C-alpha atoms as an extended CHARMM CRD file, in Angstrom:
* protein
*
       140  EXT
         1         1  MET       CA            -17.0760000000       19.7330000000      -35.7130000000  PROA      1               0.0000000000
         2         2  THR       CA            -18.0210000000       22.0260000000      -32.8530000000  PROA      2               0.0000000000
         3         3  PRO       CA            -19.9870000000       25.2090000000      -33.3990000000  PROA      3               0.0000000000
         4         4  PRO       CA            -17.8360000000       28.3690000000      -33.2640000000  PROA      4               0.0000000000
         5         5  ASP       CA            -19.5360000000       29.7040000000      -30.1200000000  PROA      5               0.0000000000
         6         6  VAL       CA            -18.8290000000       26.5260000000      -28.0770000000  PROA      6               0.0000000000
         7         7  PRO       CA            -15.3370000000       26.2860000000      -26.5870000000  PROA      7               0.0000000000
         8         8  PHE       CA            -13.3950000000       23.2170000000      -27.7000000000  PROA      8               0.0000000000
         9         9  PHE       CA            -12.9160000000       21.7810000000      -24.2040000000  PROA      9               0.0000000000
        10        10  SER       CA            -16.6230000000       22.1420000000      -23.4300000000  PROA      10              0.0000000000
        11        11  ALA       CA            -17.4380000000       20.0660000000      -26.4900000000  PROA      11              0.0000000000
        12        12  ILE       CA            -14.9960000000       17.3560000000      -25.3780000000  PROA      12              0.0000000000
        13        13  ALA       CA            -16.4530000000       17.3580000000      -21.8600000000  PROA      13              0.0000000000
        14        14  ALA       CA            -19.9570000000       17.0550000000      -23.2780000000  PROA      14              0.0000000000
        15        15  ASP       CA            -18.8740000000       14.0680000000      -25.3860000000  PROA      15              0.0000000000
        16        16  GLN       CA            -17.4190000000       12.2980000000      -22.3550000000  PROA      16              0.0000000000
        17        17  GLY       CA            -20.4890000000       12.9010000000      -20.2300000000  PROA      17              0.0000000000
        18        18  ALA       CA            -20.5930000000       11.8770000000      -16.5890000000  PROA      18              0.0000000000
        19        19  ALA       CA            -18.3310000000        8.8690000000      -17.1800000000  PROA      19              0.0000000000
        20        20  ALA       CA            -15.1720000000       10.9450000000      -16.7340000000  PROA      20              0.0000000000
        21        21  VAL       CA            -12.5680000000        9.2690000000      -14.5360000000  PROA      21              0.0000000000
        22        22  SER       CA            -12.5020000000       10.4960000000      -10.9550000000  PROA      22              0.0000000000
        23        23  SER       CA             -9.2100000000       10.9950000000       -9.1240000000  PROA      23              0.0000000000
        24        24  CYS       CA            -10.8180000000       10.3280000000       -5.7460000000  PROA      24              0.0000000000
        25        25  PRO       CA             -9.4440000000        7.3930000000       -3.7950000000  PROA      25              0.0000000000
        26        26  PRO       CA            -11.7800000000        4.4170000000       -3.3080000000  PROA      26              0.0000000000
        27        27  PRO       CA            -13.7240000000        4.0700000000       -0.0580000000  PROA      27              0.0000000000
        28        28  GLY       CA            -11.4650000000        3.1710000000        2.8320000000  PROA      28              0.0000000000
        29        29  LEU       CA             -8.3660000000        4.8910000000        1.3780000000  PROA      29              0.0000000000
        30        30  THR       CA             -7.3030000000        8.3990000000        2.3200000000  PROA      30              0.0000000000
        31        31  VAL       CA             -4.3940000000       10.2380000000        0.7070000000  PROA      31              0.0000000000
        32        32  ILE       CA             -1.5940000000       11.4410000000        2.9960000000  PROA      32              0.0000000000
        33        33  THR       CA             -0.7680000000       15.0900000000        2.3370000000  PROA      33              0.0000000000
        34        34  LYS       CA              1.0400000000       16.3470000000        5.4390000000  PROA      34              0.0000000000
        35        35  ARG       CA              4.8220000000       16.2660000000        5.6110000000  PROA      35              0.0000000000
        36        36  ALA       CA              4.7610000000       15.1190000000        9.2480000000  PROA      36              0.0000000000
        37        37  ASP       CA              2.8630000000       11.9670000000        8.2610000000  PROA      37              0.0000000000
        38        38  PHE       CA              5.4250000000       11.1910000000        5.5410000000  PROA      38              0.0000000000
        39        39  LEU       CA              8.2420000000       11.6570000000        8.0830000000  PROA      39              0.0000000000
        40        40  ARG       CA              6.5500000000        9.3290000000       10.5930000000  PROA      40              0.0000000000
        41        41  ALA       CA              6.2130000000        6.6690000000        7.8840000000  PROA      41              0.0000000000
        42        42  ALA       CA              9.8920000000        7.1110000000        6.9960000000  PROA      42              0.0000000000
        43        43  ARG       CA             10.8540000000        6.1550000000       10.5670000000  PROA      43              0.0000000000
        44        44  ALA       CA              8.7220000000        2.9890000000       10.4830000000  PROA      44              0.0000000000
        45        45  ARG       CA              8.9580000000       -0.2820000000        8.5550000000  PROA      45              0.0000000000
        46        46  ARG       CA             10.2180000000       -0.2790000000        4.9870000000  PROA      46              0.0000000000
        47        47  GLN       CA             10.3320000000       -2.8730000000        2.2810000000  PROA      47              0.0000000000
        48        48  GLY       CA             12.0390000000       -2.6310000000       -1.0960000000  PROA      48              0.0000000000
        49        49  ALA       CA             10.0080000000       -3.9450000000       -3.9740000000  PROA      49              0.0000000000
        50        50  GLY       CA             12.4310000000       -3.7160000000       -6.8690000000  PROA      50              0.0000000000
        51        51  CYS       CA             10.6550000000       -0.9210000000       -8.6950000000  PROA      51              0.0000000000
        52        52  PHE       CA              9.5610000000        1.1200000000       -5.6640000000  PROA      52              0.0000000000
        53        53  MET       CA             10.0310000000        1.3720000000       -1.9100000000  PROA      53              0.0000000000
        54        54  LEU       CA              7.1430000000        0.7850000000        0.4820000000  PROA      54              0.0000000000
        55        55  GLN       CA              7.1010000000        2.3900000000        3.9110000000  PROA      55              0.0000000000
        56        56  ALA       CA              4.3580000000        1.4360000000        6.3550000000  PROA      56              0.0000000000
        57        57  ARG       CA              3.4230000000        2.2310000000        9.9240000000  PROA      57              0.0000000000
        58        58  ASN       CA              0.6500000000        1.3920000000       12.3360000000  PROA      58              0.0000000000
        59        59  ARG       CA             -0.9020000000        4.7040000000       13.4310000000  PROA      59              0.0000000000
        60        60  ASP       CA             -2.4450000000        3.5810000000       16.7430000000  PROA      60              0.0000000000
        61        61  ASP       CA             -4.6480000000        6.6890000000       16.7630000000  PROA      61              0.0000000000
        62        62  GLY       CA             -8.0290000000        4.9800000000       16.6930000000  PROA      62              0.0000000000
        63        63  ASP       CA             -8.7230000000        5.8700000000       13.0550000000  PROA      63              0.0000000000
        64        64  ALA       CA             -9.5120000000        2.6320000000       11.2430000000  PROA      64              0.0000000000
        65        65  GLY       CA             -8.9940000000        3.9200000000        7.6970000000  PROA      65              0.0000000000
        66        66  ILE       CA             -6.1000000000        3.0670000000        5.4190000000  PROA      66              0.0000000000
        67        67  ARG       CA             -3.9970000000        6.0560000000        4.3820000000  PROA      67              0.0000000000
        68        68  VAL       CA             -1.6330000000        6.0980000000        1.4200000000  PROA      68              0.0000000000
        69        69  GLY       CA              0.9640000000        8.5710000000        0.1580000000  PROA      69              0.0000000000
        70        70  PHE       CA              3.0870000000        8.7800000000       -2.9730000000  PROA      70              0.0000000000
        71        71  THR       CA              6.3970000000       10.4550000000       -3.6270000000  PROA      71              0.0000000000
        72        72  CYS       CA              9.0740000000       10.5920000000       -6.3090000000  PROA      72              0.0000000000
        73        73  SER       CA             12.2370000000       12.6280000000       -5.9450000000  PROA      73              0.0000000000
        74        74  LYS       CA             13.8870000000       14.5630000000       -8.7470000000  PROA      74              0.0000000000
        75        75  LYS       CA             16.2340000000       11.5930000000       -9.1620000000  PROA      75              0.0000000000
        76        76  VAL       CA             13.3360000000        9.8100000000      -10.8810000000  PROA      76              0.0000000000
        77        77  GLY       CA             13.5110000000       12.3180000000      -13.7320000000  PROA      77              0.0000000000
        78        78  ASN       CA             11.8000000000       15.4240000000      -14.9830000000  PROA      78              0.0000000000
        79        79  ALA       CA              8.2290000000       16.3400000000      -14.0290000000  PROA      79              0.0000000000
        80        80  VAL       CA              6.7490000000       14.1660000000      -16.7630000000  PROA      80              0.0000000000
        81        81  ALA       CA              8.6430000000       11.0810000000      -15.5620000000  PROA      81              0.0000000000
        82        82  ARG       CA              7.8130000000       11.7470000000      -11.8920000000  PROA      82              0.0000000000
        83        83  ASN       CA              4.1280000000       12.2220000000      -12.6250000000  PROA      83              0.0000000000
        84        84  ARG       CA              3.9780000000        9.0670000000      -14.7480000000  PROA      84              0.0000000000
        85        85  ALA       CA              5.6130000000        7.0530000000      -11.9650000000  PROA      85              0.0000000000
        86        86  LYS       CA              3.2040000000        8.4850000000       -9.3630000000  PROA      86              0.0000000000
        87        87  ARG       CA              0.1790000000        7.7790000000      -11.5760000000  PROA      87              0.0000000000
        88        88  ARG       CA              1.2260000000        4.1360000000      -11.8500000000  PROA      88              0.0000000000
        89        89  LEU       CA              1.7920000000        3.9040000000       -8.0820000000  PROA      89              0.0000000000
        90        90  ARG       CA             -1.5970000000        5.5150000000       -7.4000000000  PROA      90              0.0000000000
        91        91  GLU       CA             -3.3230000000        3.0120000000       -9.6630000000  PROA      91              0.0000000000
        92        92  ILE       CA             -1.7960000000       -0.0880000000       -8.0670000000  PROA      92              0.0000000000
        93        93  ALA       CA             -2.6090000000        1.3170000000       -4.6220000000  PROA      93              0.0000000000
        94        94  ARG       CA             -6.1960000000        2.0000000000       -5.6920000000  PROA      94              0.0000000000
        95        95  LEU       CA             -6.5530000000       -1.5470000000       -6.9910000000  PROA      95              0.0000000000
        96        96  LEU       CA             -4.8070000000       -3.4960000000       -4.2330000000  PROA      96              0.0000000000
        97        97  LEU       CA             -4.5620000000       -1.6370000000       -0.9150000000  PROA      97              0.0000000000
        98        98  PRO       CA             -8.2700000000       -1.7430000000       -0.0070000000  PROA      98              0.0000000000
        99        99  ASP       CA             -7.9490000000       -5.5520000000        0.0830000000  PROA      99              0.0000000000
       100       100  LEU       CA             -4.3100000000       -6.0400000000        1.1490000000  PROA      100             0.0000000000
       101       101  GLY       CA             -3.8370000000       -3.1080000000        3.5210000000  PROA      101             0.0000000000
       102       102  GLN       CA             -4.7120000000       -3.2570000000        7.1750000000  PROA      102             0.0000000000
       103       103  PRO       CA             -6.9990000000       -0.6800000000        8.8000000000  PROA      103             0.0000000000
       104       104  GLY       CA             -5.1560000000        1.8890000000       10.8890000000  PROA      104             0.0000000000
       105       105  TRP       CA             -1.9940000000        1.7720000000        8.7620000000  PROA      105             0.0000000000
       106       106  ASP       CA             -0.2120000000        4.3890000000        6.6330000000  PROA      106             0.0000000000
       107       107  TYR       CA              1.5020000000        3.2870000000        3.4230000000  PROA      107             0.0000000000
       108       108  VAL       CA              3.9280000000        5.4420000000        1.4440000000  PROA      108             0.0000000000
       109       109  LEU       CA              5.0480000000        4.3240000000       -2.0150000000  PROA      109             0.0000000000
       110       110  ILE       CA              8.2930000000        5.8700000000       -3.2480000000  PROA      110             0.0000000000
       111       111  GLY       CA              9.1000000000        5.7190000000       -6.9490000000  PROA      111             0.0000000000
       112       112  ARG       CA             12.5440000000        4.7030000000       -8.2080000000  PROA      112             0.0000000000
       113       113  LYS       CA             14.5210000000        6.0390000000      -11.1300000000  PROA      113             0.0000000000
       114       114  ASP       CA             13.7960000000        4.4530000000      -14.5240000000  PROA      114             0.0000000000
       115       115  VAL       CA             12.1300000000        1.2910000000      -13.1910000000  PROA      115             0.0000000000
       116       116  THR       CA              8.8200000000        2.5080000000      -11.7090000000  PROA      116             0.0000000000
       117       117  ALA       CA              7.5830000000        4.0470000000      -14.9530000000  PROA      117             0.0000000000
       118       118  ALA       CA              8.9720000000        1.2920000000      -17.1790000000  PROA      118             0.0000000000
       119       119  ARG       CA              7.9830000000       -1.8610000000      -15.2620000000  PROA      119             0.0000000000
       120       120  ASP       CA              5.1830000000       -4.0490000000      -16.5930000000  PROA      120             0.0000000000
       121       121  PHE       CA              1.9340000000       -3.1510000000      -14.8080000000  PROA      121             0.0000000000
       122       122  VAL       CA              1.1390000000       -6.7260000000      -13.7290000000  PROA      122             0.0000000000
       123       123  ALA       CA              4.6600000000       -7.0900000000      -12.3050000000  PROA      123             0.0000000000
       124       124  LEU       CA              4.1930000000       -3.7620000000      -10.4990000000  PROA      124             0.0000000000
       125       125  GLN       CA              1.0340000000       -5.1300000000       -8.8620000000  PROA      125             0.0000000000
       126       126  ASP       CA              2.8510000000       -8.3180000000       -7.8560000000  PROA      126             0.0000000000
       127       127  ASP       CA              5.6250000000       -6.2060000000       -6.3030000000  PROA      127             0.0000000000
       128       128  LEU       CA              3.0770000000       -4.3690000000       -4.1390000000  PROA      128             0.0000000000
       129       129  ARG       CA              1.4070000000       -7.6180000000       -3.0550000000  PROA      129             0.0000000000
       130       130  THR       CA              4.7650000000       -9.0670000000       -2.0260000000  PROA      130             0.0000000000
       131       131  ALA       CA              5.8970000000       -5.9120000000       -0.2300000000  PROA      131             0.0000000000
       132       132  VAL       CA              2.6610000000       -5.5840000000        1.7860000000  PROA      132             0.0000000000
       133       133  ARG       CA              2.8090000000       -9.2670000000        2.7890000000  PROA      133             0.0000000000
       134       134  LYS       CA              6.4040000000       -8.8550000000        3.9750000000  PROA      134             0.0000000000
       135       135  ILE       CA              5.5670000000       -5.6900000000        5.9160000000  PROA      135             0.0000000000
       136       136  HSD       CA              2.7340000000       -7.4080000000        7.7870000000  PROA      136             0.0000000000
       137       137  ARG       CA              4.3220000000      -10.7700000000        8.5380000000  PROA      137             0.0000000000
       138       138  THR       CA              5.0690000000      -11.2620000000       12.2030000000  PROA      138             0.0000000000
       139       139  ARG       CA              8.5740000000      -10.4920000000       13.3250000000  PROA      139             0.0000000000
       140       140  LYS       CA             10.3670000000      -12.7730000000       15.7230000000  PROA      140             0.0000000000
């Protein structure tokens, strides 16, 4: 029980200590925030992955970092459903893109209605691996 003069959330934060989860992307990944960058990615390569759509483009601007963006339209559902889908997409990107992505590329993951939030997490990771491989294979 917390003392009456200590706010409840402060007591919870003290219990968690410094091990609280950070929402920062891992080294080498930068989050895309500008609309123009999303539009440029929309005009580039795209690959359906069953439970999401992956758009990718080579920036050719000299910046060697990997950038990633996430979006879910209102078709995905209410705010709770959209946020859940984006959280899952952010996590698979955090786990896989530093190794699978190529430096100098932008990746945008677009959530799909009902399937992004409901798909098994391991299958979601496999979908991203497959989509990134298909995006980067040489075209003839």
